[in-house]
C-alpha positions in Angstrom: 0.0 0.0 0.0 1.3 3.4 -1.0 -0.3 6.6 0.3 0.7 10.2 -0.6 -0.3 13.0 1.8 0.0 16.7 0.9 -1.4 19.7 2.8 -1.2 23.5 3.1 -1.5 24.3 -0.6 -2.8 27.7 0.1 -3.7 28.8 -3.4 -0.2 28.0 -4.8 -1.1 26.4 -8.2 2.4 26.0 -9.6 3.5 24.1 -6.4 0.4 21.9 -6.5 1.0 21.1 -10.2 4.6 20.1 -9.5 3.7 17.9 -6.5 0.8 16.3 -8.5 3.2 15.5 -11.3 5.7 13.9 -8.8 2.9 11.9 -7.2 1.7 10.7 -10.6 5.2 9.3 -11.3 5.3 7.6 -7.8 1.9 6.0 -8.5 0.4 5.6 -5.0 -2.7 3.7 -4.3 -4.3 6.6 -2.5 -3.8 10.4 -2.4 -4.9 12.5 0.6 -5.2 16.3 0.6 -4.8 17.1 4.3 -6.5 20.5 4.4 -5.7 24.1 3.7 -6.3 23.9 -0.1 -7.4 27.5 -0.1 -6.6 31.0 1.3 -3.3 32.8 2.0 -2.4 32.6 -1.7 -3.5 33.9 -5.1 -5.1 30.9 -6.8 -7.5 29.3 -4.4 -10.0 28.9 -7.2 -7.7 27.0 -9.5 -6.3 24.8 -6.6 -9.8 23.9 -5.4 -11.0 23.1 -9.0 -7.9 20.9 -9.5 -8.2 18.8 -6.4 -12.0 18.4 -6.8 -11.4 17.1 -10.4 -8.8 14.7 -9.0 -11.3 13.5 -6.4 -13.6 12.5 -9.2 -11.0 11.2 -11.7 -8.4 9.6 -9.4 -10.3 9.1 -6.1 -8.2 11.7 -4.2 -9.6 12.2 -0.7 -10.0 15.8 0.4 -9.9 16.7 4.1 -10.8 20.0 5.8 -8.2 22.4 7.3 -8.6 25.5 9.4 -8.4 27.7 6.3 -11.4 26.0 4.7 -13.3 26.8 7.9 -11.8 30.3 7.9 -13.0 31.1 4.4 -16.4 29.6 5.0 -16.9 31.9 7.9 -16.7 34.9 5.6 -20.3 34.1 4.5 -21.5 35.4 7.9 -23.1 38.8 7.4 -22.4 39.7 11.0 -18.7 39.9 10.5 -17.2 43.4 10.2 -17.0 44.9 6.8 -14.6 47.8 7.5 -12.1 48.9 10.1 -9.2 47.1 11.8 -11.1 43.9 12.4 -12.1 43.7 8.7 -8.4 44.2 7.7 -7.5 41.1 9.8 -9.8 39.1 7.6 -9.4 41.0 4.3 -7.3 38.3 2.6 -9.9 35.6 3.5 -12.7 37.8 2.1 -10.7 38.0 -1.1 -10.4 34.3 -1.3 -14.1 33.9 -0.5 -15.0 36.1 -3.4 -12.6 34.4 -5.7 -14.2 31.0 -5.0 -17.5 32.4 -6.3 -20.0 30.3 -4.4 -18.0 27.1 -3.9 -17.9 27.6 -0.1 -20.4 24.9 0.7 -18.1 22.1 -0.5 -15.4 23.4 1.9 -17.7 23.0 4.9 -18.7 19.5 4.0 -15.2 18.1 3.8 -14.3 15.4 6.4 -11.7 16.2 9.1 -9.9 12.8 9.2 -8.8 9.8 7.2 -7.8 6.4 8.5 -6.4 3.2 6.9 -5.8 0.1 8.8 -3.1 -2.2 7.4 -3.6 -6.0 7.3 -1.5 -6.2 10.5 -3.9 -3.7 12.2 -1.3 -0.9 12.2 -3.4 2.2 11.8 -2.5 5.2 9.8 -4.4 8.4 10.7 -4.4 11.7 8.8 -5.8 14.9 10.1 -4.9 18.5 9.5 -3.5 19.7 12.8 -4.2 17.4 15.8 -6.9 15.4 17.6 -7.6 18.5 19.7 -8.8 20.7 16.7 -7.7 22.0 13.4 -5.5 24.8 14.8 -3.6 23.0 17.6 -0.6 21.7 15.6 2.5 19.7 16.3 5.7 21.7 16.3 9.3 20.5 16.4 10.1 22.1 19.7 7.2 20.4 21.6 7.8 17.8 24.2 6.7 14.1 23.9 4.0 14.8 26.4 2.6 17.5 24.2 2.7 15.1 21.2 0.9 12.3 23.2 -1.9 14.7 24.1 -2.4 15.8 20.5 -2.3 12.4 18.8 -4.4 10.4 21.3 -5.7 7.8 20.8 -2.3 7.0 19.3 -2.2 5.1 16.0 0.9 3.4 14.5 1.3 6.4 12.2 0.0 9.9 12.8 0.1 12.3 9.8 -0.3 16.0 10.2 0.3 19.4 8.5 -0.8 22.9 9.5 2.5 24.2 10.9 4.2 24.3 7.5 7.3 22.6 9.1 8.2 19.1 8.0 9.2 16.6 10.7 9.3 12.9 11.4 9.5 11.8 15.1 8.8 8.6 17.0 6.8 9.0 20.2 6.4 5.7 22.0 5.0 3.3 19.4 3.8 6.0 17.0 5.6 7.5 14.0 4.5 11.1 13.9 5.0 12.8 10.5 4.3 16.4 9.6 4.4 16.5 5.8 5.2 20.2 5.7 3.6 22.5 3.2 3.0 22.4 -0.6 2.3 26.1 -0.8 4.4 28.0 1.7 6.9 26.1 3.8 8.2 27.8 7.0 11.3 25.7 7.6 13.8 27.5 5.4 13.3 25.3 2.3 10.9 26.9 -0.1 10.5 23.8 -2.2 7.1 22.2 -2.0 6.9 19.3 0.5 4.7 16.2 0.8 4.7 12.8 2.4 5.0 9.3 1.0 3.8 6.4 3.2 4.3 2.7 2.4 3.1 -0.4 4.1 4.4 -3.8 3.3 4.1 -7.1 5.2 7.9 -7.4 5.8 8.7 -3.9 7.0 5.4 -2.5 8.2 5.0 1.3 7.8 7.7 3.4 6.3 7.6 7.2 5.6 9.5 9.7 3.6 9.2 13.5 3.3 9.8 14.6 -0.3 10.8 18.0 -1.5 9.7 19.2 -5.0 11.0 22.3 -6.8 8.4 24.3 -8.8 8.1 27.4 -10.9 8.6 30.1 -8.3 8.6 32.8 -10.9 5.0 31.8 -11.8 3.7 32.0 -8.2 5.3 35.5 -7.9 3.4 36.5 -11.1 0.2 35.0 -9.7 0.5 37.2 -6.7 0.5 40.2 -9.0 -1.7 39.2 -11.9 -4.6 37.7 -9.8 -5.1 40.9 -7.8 -4.3 39.2 -4.5 -1.3 41.5 -3.7 -3.2 44.7 -4.5 -6.7 43.8 -3.2 -6.3 41.3 -0.3 -4.9 43.9 2.1 -1.4 44.5 3.6 -1.2 41.0 5.1 -1.0 39.7 1.5 2.4 41.5 1.2 3.6 39.8 4.3 2.5 36.4 2.9 4.6 37.0 -0.2 7.6 37.7 2.0 6.9 34.4 3.9 6.8 32.6 0.6 10.1 34.1 -0.5 11.9 33.4 2.8 10.2 30.1 3.6 9.6 31.5 7.0 6.4 32.2 9.0 5.8 35.8 9.8 2.1 36.3 10.4 2.3 35.1 14.0 5.3 37.4 14.6 3.2 40.3 13.2 0.2 39.4 15.5 2.4 39.2 18.6 3.9 42.6 17.9 1.2 44.6 16.3 -2.3 43.1 16.4 -3.2 44.6 19.8 -2.0 48.1 18.7 -3.9 47.8 15.5 -7.2 47.0 17.2 -6.6 49.8 19.6 -6.1 52.3 16.8 -2.5 53.0 17.6 -1.1 51.9 14.3 -2.5 51.2 10.8 -2.3 47.8 9.2 -0.2 49.1 6.3 2.3 50.8 8.6 2.6 47.7 10.9 3.3 45.4 7.9 5.8 47.8 6.4 7.6 48.0 9.8 7.7 44.2 10.3 9.0 43.6 6.7 11.7 46.2 7.2 12.8 44.5 10.5 12.8 41.1 8.9 14.8 42.1 5.8 17.3 43.9 8.0 17.9 40.7 9.9 18.6 38.6 6.8 
């Protein structure tokens, strides 16, 4: 049995196309999309169309990530439509409008996939952890943190969400974060996905695969789609994240979100300031 797992595409169509081509040459028995197909990037529409077509033609299984939930929330008319709170969501509203009515399918996606091998060694796939779709597994966490977030522990626990690839054994469980297709945060900007193989002699084996893709095209997509100009200042920060393969949104939130909501700094000014700080540190 060969299973490919990829997650955190985030509207990056060139990366998704490159990974899909690599997977096609590997020829797995099953492909799992482990959430965050959309949002945070310029081509949510193309990425969602692509994986939905693969679900029909090649039986790809699509799971729900926190960004599917995030975009679906934008249908709520009670959410703010202007001001600082709106600016925090502006990129998600942009993705919501780009998807043009296809939000219902995001809400209906399942949250988990399991396959039990003939020796009863279970592989489980979910976007972040068993706690919820936002509580992920990070390299610096303790084994106790991992135990809490994978319980009940299977033989193989496959996750994404953090955009940081890892493989770690905790007790009798192999925990694998497959990293991100669309915007890795571990210093390697190549797309990342996981290959999982079960055979009677060796049991489960796993590999994290890095795939180069057309980076110039995703940069053009940021410009030509309107995402960079229309999705608010945080879209500029997301492009820097993509270029540096480094997560910056949480850094921005820690430093500036409270001041933004208090009216002490504008979103545009706070993003400019953080980008300047980051680039000076490179």
